[in-house]
VOGU-3710 file (C-alpha; in Angstrom, 3 decimals, decimal comma):
1> msdkitylig> -0,234/-0,068/0,011  1,446/3,424/-0,994  2,426/5,761/1,530  0,091/9,058/2,198  2,124/12,196/1,534  1,082/15,447/3,263  2,521/18,794/2,179  2,023/21,391/4,688  3,199/24,690/2,995  3,654/28,384/4,028
11> agasantipv> 4,702/31,427/2,123  7,785/30,009/1,011  5,831/28,126/-1,522  4,941/30,985/-3,452  7,911/33,214/-2,895  8,686/33,584/-6,721  4,787/35,270/-6,853  4,374/37,091/-3,475  7,108/38,278/-1,617  7,381/37,057/1,807
21> vnqmnnrvfe> 6,289/39,452/4,643  9,567/41,125/5,305  9,589/42,464/1,435  5,718/42,711/1,239  5,575/46,174/1,577  8,529/47,161/-0,310  6,532/45,322/-3,180  3,450/46,695/-2,247  4,809/50,390/-2,807  6,351/49,593/-5,824
31> iltwlknikd> 3,003/48,510/-7,187  1,680/51,882/-5,950  4,201/53,828/-7,392  3,196/52,119/-10,896  -0,325/52,680/-10,439  0,397/56,467/-9,815  2,371/56,723/-12,740  -0,330/55,252/-14,628  -3,191/57,226/-13,198  -1,123/60,765/-13,921
41> ssentnqepe> -0,639/59,526/-17,448  -4,213/58,980/-18,053  -4,715/62,591/-16,251  -1,899/64,042/-18,098  -2,879/64,548/-22,414  0,609/65,712/-22,618  2,522/62,832/-21,058  6,230/62,490/-21,559  7,377/60,307/-24,051  10,161/58,233/-21,970
51> rninlpesfk> 7,181/56,655/-19,738  6,043/54,656/-23,057  2,320/54,068/-21,536  0,211/52,898/-23,886  -3,184/53,024/-21,985  -6,393/51,683/-23,959  -9,338/54,008/-24,687  -11,660/52,344/-22,532  -9,437/53,729/-19,578  -10,561/57,045/-19,414
61> tqnstlgtvi> -13,737/56,081/-17,512  -11,732/54,188/-15,004  -9,781/56,924/-13,676  -12,209/56,677/-10,389  -11,736/52,963/-9,627  -8,183/53,273/-10,356  -7,876/56,105/-7,774  -10,041/53,784/-5,334  -7,599/51,030/-5,768  -4,844/53,704/-5,206
71> eelswlldes> -6,475/54,983/-1,858  -6,692/51,362/-0,686  -2,906/49,896/-1,296  -1,892/53,572/0,303  -4,056/52,619/3,487  -2,347/49,214/3,518  1,170/50,488/3,320  0,726/53,145/5,791  -1,272/51,261/8,613  0,994/48,279/7,836
81> kdyhsvdtla> 4,784/49,963/7,680  5,358/49,721/11,565  4,123/46,090/11,992  6,446/42,856/11,540  3,514/41,575/9,556  -0,064/42,334/8,445  -1,203/39,031/10,181  0,074/41,298/13,513  -1,913/44,377/12,496  -4,811/42,221/11,694
91> rkyylvddys> -4,306/40,791/15,315  -4,182/44,247/16,426  -7,553/45,286/15,226  -9,061/41,958/16,246  -7,843/42,578/19,894  -9,369/45,914/20,358  -12,677/45,243/18,531  -12,250/47,317/15,273  -13,744/45,548/13,309  -14,435/48,074/10,332
101> kyerlksali> -10,527/48,074/9,809  -10,098/44,434/10,249  -12,225/43,945/7,058  -10,657/46,711/5,541  -7,650/45,137/5,824  -8,895/41,934/4,333  -10,546/43,759/1,423  -7,151/45,848/0,989  -5,481/41,959/1,027  -7,526/40,522/-1,099
111> lyfsieqsis> -7,051/43,396/-3,681  -3,129/43,098/-2,948  -2,942/39,845/-3,618  -5,463/39,842/-6,751  -3,343/42,537/-8,607  -0,010/40,391/-7,595  -1,631/36,899/-9,567  -3,056/38,862/-12,154  -1,376/41,793/-13,572  2,435/41,157/-14,832
121> igvnessvge> 4,032/44,160/-13,205  7,454/44,505/-13,004  9,792/44,356/-10,329  12,923/45,923/-8,653  15,105/43,690/-7,394  17,305/46,195/-5,289  13,970/46,707/-3,352  12,629/43,558/-2,799  15,597/41,379/-3,142  17,383/39,106/-5,392
131> sfmknkvdkr> 15,558/36,166/-4,535  12,167/37,711/-5,929  11,644/36,387/-9,511  8,448/37,778/-10,499  5,855/35,588/-12,155  2,398/35,431/-11,797  2,266/32,087/-11,165  5,331/30,348/-9,332  6,832/28,297/-11,727  7,280/25,427/-8,884
141> ydsfisilas> 3,916/24,914/-9,180  3,702/23,856/-12,774  6,814/21,357/-12,320  4,962/19,852/-9,124  1,662/19,410/-10,741  3,297/17,917/-13,690  5,181/15,121/-11,674  2,071/14,522/-9,676  -0,726/14,500/-12,491  -1,993/11,706/-14,738
151> kdpskkisin> -4,418/11,632/-17,759  -6,798/9,006/-18,227  -8,296/8,156/-21,676  -11,217/10,435/-21,667  -8,000/12,824/-21,153  -9,127/14,046/-17,682  -6,409/15,155/-15,426  -6,309/13,746/-11,897  -3,682/14,285/-9,279  -1,899/11,801/-7,753
161> envsilswny> -4,888/10,314/-4,973  -1,793/9,670/-2,544  -1,098/13,222/-1,922  -2,579/15,978/-0,170  -1,909/19,470/0,770  -2,948/21,707/3,951  -1,700/25,078/3,082  -1,837/28,495/5,371  -1,504/30,516/2,178  -4,676/32,159/1,060
171> diqfelslkr> -2,850/33,066/-1,990  -4,676/30,561/-5,706  -0,902/29,688/-6,805  -2,039/26,572/-7,010  -5,299/26,488/-8,675  -3,401/29,400/-11,282  -1,095/26,778/-12,045  -3,584/23,966/-12,251  -5,377/25,700/-14,247  -2,600/26,172/-17,522
181> ftnkkiknik> -3,219/22,417/-17,458  -7,165/21,899/-17,318  -8,300/25,553/-18,864  -11,126/25,530/-16,109  -12,522/28,224/-14,230  -11,463/28,762/-10,873  -14,674/27,658/-9,700  -14,683/24,364/-11,891  -11,085/23,880/-10,610  -11,673/24,034/-6,946
191> enyqifpkly> -14,639/21,662/-7,161  -13,327/19,131/-9,463  -9,889/18,269/-7,402  -11,326/19,144/-3,901  -9,665/22,180/-3,099  -11,388/24,083/0,160  -12,703/26,630/0,870  -14,543/26,670/-2,233  -15,621/29,975/-4,230  -18,475/31,155/-2,299
201> dnsteiangf> -19,704/27,715/-1,787  -21,456/27,940/2,021  -22,415/24,110/2,202  -22,171/23,507/6,020  -20,642/19,949/5,906  -17,687/19,539/3,343  -16,823/16,917/5,611  -19,469/14,579/5,055  -18,827/14,619/1,107  -15,197/14,654/1,364
211> rrnefslvkl> -13,216/11,774/-0,805  -10,126/10,310/1,026  -8,978/8,562/-1,631  -8,693/11,554/-4,040  -6,183/14,092/-4,199  -7,203/17,277/-2,313  -5,926/20,722/-0,737  -7,213/22,534/2,662  -6,135/26,238/2,855  -6,034/26,977/6,518
221> ngnaifsasr> -6,535/30,822/6,077  -9,032/30,571/2,962  -8,766/32,539/-0,040  -7,796/36,422/-0,732  -10,105/36,136/-3,760  -12,615/38,378/-4,862  -15,633/38,126/-7,445  -17,781/40,409/-8,892  -20,718/38,589/-8,250  -22,233/36,376/-5,432
231> dsdfptifde> -23,110/33,930/-8,450  -20,603/31,120/-8,213  -20,526/30,790/-11,781  -19,563/33,949/-12,218  -15,936/34,473/-13,672  -13,469/35,600/-11,535  -10,486/38,195/-12,819  -8,003/34,675/-13,238  -10,634/33,446/-15,791  -10,189/36,410/-18,115
241> ditnsteeqq> -7,583/34,976/-20,799  -5,102/38,410/-20,525  -1,652/36,645/-20,874  -0,787/38,311/-24,232  -2,320/41,770/-23,150  -0,030/44,571/-22,216  0,541/45,413/-18,519  -1,963/48,617/-18,905  -4,782/46,650/-20,828  -4,721/43,888/-17,785
251> ldvflkywks> -4,883/46,408/-15,452  -7,541/47,856/-17,193  -9,449/44,392/-17,168  -8,956/43,924/-13,552  -10,219/47,537/-12,370  -13,523/46,682/-14,568  -13,966/43,814/-12,125  -13,042/45,665/-9,380  -15,295/48,307/-9,725  -18,055/45,651/-10,087
261> fdrtdnsalr> -16,875/44,224/-6,390  -18,864/44,761/-3,565  -17,059/46,034/-0,657  -19,796/46,268/1,302  -21,036/43,010/0,687  -18,505/40,779/2,883  -19,081/37,758/1,550  -15,517/37,434/0,001  -14,519/38,236/3,232  -16,229/35,007/4,955
271> ffnfawekne> -13,584/32,826/2,745  -10,395/35,110/4,309  -9,591/34,035/7,650  -7,203/34,077/10,317  -5,978/31,521/12,643  -7,514/33,093/15,722  -11,106/33,575/13,808  -11,552/29,402/14,562  -12,420/29,980/18,449  -14,530/32,716/18,169
281> dfngrrhqsy> -18,328/33,315/16,379  -16,971/36,513/14,635  -20,888/37,462/14,269  -21,247/35,838/10,638  -17,296/36,645/9,429  -16,689/33,292/8,491  -18,208/30,923/5,672  -21,022/27,811/6,943  -18,559/25,190/5,976  -15,501/26,783/8,351
291> hsqfevarki> -15,421/24,078/10,693  -16,080/21,441/8,631  -13,095/22,483/6,513  -10,800/21,901/9,374  -12,281/18,292/10,061  -11,202/17,445/6,717  -7,670/18,956/7,608  -7,399/16,468/10,574  -8,662/13,649/8,700  -5,809/14,140/5,796
301> anetdilvvi> -3,148/14,346/8,895  -4,776/11,408/10,388  -4,006/9,669/7,707  -0,440/11,009/6,670  2,741/8,685/6,565  4,959/11,408/5,459  4,782/15,036/5,889  6,450/17,715/3,570  6,728/21,223/5,088  8,149/23,871/2,548
311> gysfptynrp> 8,480/27,660/3,502  6,795/27,163/6,539  8,066/28,627/9,845  5,332/28,058/12,056  4,543/31,230/13,306  3,019/31,473/16,688  0,090/32,682/16,063  -1,234/29,444/13,816  0,044/27,344/16,837  -2,737/26,112/18,484
321> idtelfdslk> -4,452/25,055/14,938  -0,680/23,384/13,790  -1,020/21,522/17,309  -4,248/19,960/16,529  -2,606/18,693/13,081  0,537/17,549/14,613  -1,377/15,679/17,541  -3,534/14,055/14,708  -0,231/12,836/13,004  -1,338/8,944/14,349
331> kikkvyiqdr> 0,893/7,184/11,310  3,485/9,717/10,817  6,748/7,764/9,482  9,142/10,267/8,455  9,005/14,732/8,025  10,458/16,459/5,042  11,834/20,070/5,776  12,417/22,438/2,562  13,661/25,746/3,478  16,443/28,203/3,029
341> npekiestir> 17,348/27,301/6,432  15,815/24,059/7,075  17,468/23,500/10,599  15,728/26,707/12,006  12,453/24,876/11,147  13,457/21,514/12,261  14,634/23,094/15,719  10,906/24,629/15,881  9,114/21,279/14,865  11,005/19,698/17,631
351> nafkimqert> 10,440/21,733/20,240  6,867/22,743/19,515  4,999/19,676/19,266  4,736/16,189/21,158  5,040/13,751/18,520  8,450/15,136/17,403  10,017/14,734/20,506  9,694/11,080/20,925  12,759/8,981/21,421  13,934/5,661/20,379
361> gvgvneykip> 15,376/5,066/23,859  18,473/4,077/21,502  20,685/7,084/21,883  20,465/10,649/23,481  19,310/12,400/20,067  17,976/9,229/18,302  14,157/10,494/17,667  11,431/7,876/16,446  10,482/10,033/13,686  13,341/11,282/11,334
371> ihresntdqf> 13,663/14,798/9,651  15,299/14,784/5,991  16,242/18,643/5,749  16,164/20,190/1,821  17,661/23,704/1,685  17,566/23,536/-2,488  14,303/25,287/-3,171  14,352/25,348/-6,804  11,729/23,034/-6,787  9,427/21,411/-4,269
381> vipyelntk> 10,893/18,239/-3,050  9,455/14,958/-4,008  9,872/12,695/-0,892  11,435/8,860/-2,601  8,233/7,611/-0,654  5,580/8,838/-3,511  4,197/6,662/-5,825  4,098/9,462/-9,218  2,271/6,374/-11,277
//
């Protein structure tokens, strides 16, 4: 019987598209500068030739929406500049019961993540670090899926049924990569490949219909994604074919979607959560399948033989949920850690979770569950135990 492989991934797994915490503010500033230049050009008929900005004719009607986008990103940058991370800022809003700013922060983050993953805005390496090689989709996901995928006689793409993913990322990098292989809408990709939470799906008991003998991905923090409609059949900005468009044309399409997004309706925000929301009602601020989703995550952990940790540092905010998951690892035989500094992650895991502290009794440093460290982050690590049939 093949081993069940579970990937536990964090921000480092998407680092070639979305910069990690200590680089995010610089990147938001960079995007803001680009947006402001475009707004200036659209309002100035005598634009300077060296700017080389070629705006679509339809852009003339977008200035108000663009102004709103600039205002929200400027607010995000200003509010977060004195904090270690946006999670810290969100936690502060939560603790002081400032739910207006709490939800505005979520909305601004959805805006930022959507721009980062839908528009090919250039990057200045000096501002975000040499390691940040901007792509709409981190190329490692494409390689990962190509290894895990197979095609049946009907040409349907399936993902290795022995693999599951538990993700702390609210990006949609995996879905966007899978879209390149299937050409399906984000909504259909989520449904077909058991990616939770789905898009505006408020079914209360997803655990009851969970197919454990198939691939699945559970996003523990939900999605930072918006749709212009609460209708789940309505396309998202990521369903538009704007690959061969200029940056300005991509922005033009994006603004049309963002203009239609009702930010007074918190439907999208319910599917984007922070770890501490698990233990509070939050007055309807969570989607109905929220707790059932964690039940699925525990089921996955319970059947895991091999755990692969990629780009995840186990922050304290997430520790209660991580502890639940590690306590559910009843069959765990081995852990892989892939990170530029895997030794630090190993130290955290050994100190934080009881199951990882159990020893064989043979030697002082002989643990029952071995850890394999991988510092090469060019591709996602594939355990040799994985059956890639």
